[in-house]
N, C-alpha and C positions, 0 to 999 in steps of 0.2 A: 628737518627735512634736508636732504642733499640736493644740490642744484646741478643738473647735467650741463657740462661745458665742453667746448672744444677750444684748445689753444693752438694758435698758429706757430709755425716753426721759429719765428723770431722771438716769441715768448719763451720757448724752450732754450734758445741760444742765450738769451739774457739770463735765464735761471741758472744755466750751467756756467756761464762766464762771469756774471755779476749778480749773484743770488740776492744781494741786498736790495736790488731794484724791483724785484717781483716777489719779495719774501711772503707777503700776505697771500698772494695768489697761489703759491705752491704750498704754503703751510695749510691752506684750506683743503688742498688735496689730501695731505697727510692726516688732517683732522676729520676727513670724510664729510666736510661741509659742502664739498663739490665732488661730483663724479666726473673724472676726466676721461674722455673717450679718445681712443686712438684707432688708427687703421694701419694696415701694413704699409700703405703708401706714405702716410704721414710719418710713421716711424722710420722708413727708409730715407725720407727727406731730412729728418732730424739728424740721423746718423751721418748722412752725407755732409750736411752743413757743419756739424761739430767736428768732423774729421778733415775739413779742408785745410790745406797748408796755410792759406792766406788768413783764415779765421784763427787758427792756432798761433800764428805769428802775432796777431793783434791781441789775442787773449792767452797769455802764457799759462794761465791756470788750467787751460784745456789740454792737459796731458792725455796720453792714450788711456792711462788708468782712470783718470778723473772722468773721462767721457764714458768709459765702460760702467763705472759706478753710477754715474748720473742716469744713463739709459736703463740700467737694471732697476734703479730706484723708481724711475718713471713707470716702467713696466709693472712693477710690483704694486703700484698705487693707481693703476688705470684699468679701464675696461676696453678690451680690444674688440672691434667689430671687423671680422675677417673679410667678409664679402660686401663691400659698400656698393650699392647699385648706383649707376650713373644716371641720376634723375635730372640734374641741372648742369647747364654749361653757361659760363659767362663769356661771351664772345670777346670782350676786351682783354680778359686775362684768364684764358683757359687753364693755365698752370695752377690756378687757385681752385679749380673745380673740385678737387679731392676734399678740400676743407669744407666747402659748401655741402657736398654730398654726405660727408661724415656728419655734419651738424644736422642735416635733414634726417638721416638714418637714426642718429642717436636721440632725436627729438630734444636736442640741446636747447637750453634756455638762453645760452650766451655763446657767441663766437668771439673769442678774446684775441685781440690783435693790436699791434702798433701801426700796421700798414694802412696808410691814408687811403689808398685806393679801395681797400676792402671796407673801411669805415664809411666811405662815401656811398657805397652800394645801398646802404639802408635808406638814404635820402633820395636816391635817384628815382626818376619816374620813367625809366626806359622799359621796354617790354621784358627784358631779362630780369631787371630788378623787381618788377611787378610779379613775374612768374615765381621768382625766388620767395617773395613774401607770401605768395599763396601756398607754396610748398612747406614753408616754415613760419606760420603766422605767429607763433609764440617766441620766436628767436629774436634776440637783440644782438647787434654787433657793437662791442664795446672795447675799451682799452683795459689793460690790466689795472690801472688806477681806478677806473670806474667800477670794475669788479671788486676791488679791495674796498671801495667806499660802500658798495651794496652789501658786501659781507659784513662790514663793520656795523652797518645800520641794522643788520638782521640779528645781531646778538642780543 
């Protein structure tokens, strides 16, 4: 059974720049053990981050060609949801709303991130966090390592 997931932009950056750090997470996509969902907004954010001069300076492996190949590979192994409804907004970080809304729309089991602020949402008892949990009751917010551990135990 394939597990529906949403990866945040930093997971994609890490996969493109330092693939050894999230090898299991992306191998699972290629092996179809997870179904990776994208939206046009997430794809645009990934493209923007991977093409930033400051990011390319820090990660010389991110050449123009490498970025094009990486994005093409991601697209070929993902499912795109074109029109993600705006169901949820997180007042503290509205820039992340597109991830939450994609996870809700995809009925994802996991939102995978390294972002501490996003990981903390799962434990918050704010009205926004409670609303999010009601909209996505089966969703867990986890790190790539936690996903790799879950996938390893599912074999």
